[in-house]
C-alpha positions in Angstrom: -0.7 -9.9 19.5 2.1 -9.7 17.2 2.5 -10.0 13.5 5.2 -10.8 10.9 5.3 -8.1 8.2 7.6 -8.5 5.2 7.9 -5.4 3.0 9.3 -4.8 -0.6 10.4 -1.6 -1.8 11.8 -0.2 -5.1 11.1 1.9 -8.1 7.9 1.8 -10.1 7.8 -1.1 -12.3 10.7 -3.1 -10.4 8.3 -5.9 -9.8 7.6 -5.1 -6.2 3.8 -6.3 -6.3 4.7 -9.2 -8.2 7.1 -10.6 -5.7 4.8 -9.4 -2.7 2.0 -11.5 -4.2 4.1 -14.6 -4.9 5.5 -14.6 -1.4 2.1 -13.6 0.2 0.3 -16.4 -1.6 3.1 -19.1 -1.1 3.0 -18.2 2.7 -0.9 -17.9 3.0 -0.5 -14.3 4.3 -2.7 -11.3 3.6 -1.3 -9.0 0.7 -1.2 -5.2 1.5 0.0 -2.7 -1.0 0.5 1.1 -0.4 -0.3 1.6 -4.0 -3.6 0.0 -3.7 -4.7 2.1 -0.7 -3.6 5.4 -2.3 -5.5 4.5 -5.7 -8.5 3.5 -3.4 -8.3 7.1 -1.7 -8.1 8.9 -5.2 -11.3 7.1 -6.4 -13.0 7.8 -3.0 -12.1 11.4 -3.5 -13.1 11.4 -7.2 -9.6 12.3 -8.3 -8.0 10.5 -11.3 -5.5 7.8 -10.8 -2.8 9.6 -12.7 0.9 9.2 -11.4 1.1 13.1 -10.3 -2.2 12.8 -8.2 -1.3 9.5 -6.5 2.3 10.8 -5.9 0.7 13.9 -4.2 -1.6 11.8 -2.1 0.8 9.4 -1.0 3.4 12.1 -0.2 1.0 13.9 1.9 0.1 11.0 3.8 3.7 10.2 4.4 4.4 13.7 5.7 1.1 13.6 7.8 1.6 10.7 9.8 3.8 7.5 8.4 2.5 5.0 11.4 -0.9 6.0 10.7 -0.6 5.4 7.1 0.9 2.1 7.7 -2.0 1.2 9.9 -4.5 2.4 7.1 -2.9 0.2 4.3 -2.8 -2.8 6.6 -6.5 -2.1 7.6 -7.6 -1.7 3.8 -6.0 -4.9 3.1 -8.2 -6.7 5.9 -5.6 -7.2 8.5 -6.8 -7.5 12.0 
């Protein structure tokens, strides 16, 4: 099985989520967000959703295993 995945990158507040949601809606695709996943983990751990905490969680996930992180983000969004 293969999937087509399109990703958007950029600085905070640059419009990545806005564009990604518009594109996913227009194409009927599932929307997945790294930020949504990291905020979910912070809530699950009882940590505040402050920028420093989210950056620490995200950074540690990237360092630990980028492939596993991508799979977790997609799974959290409901991808098969």
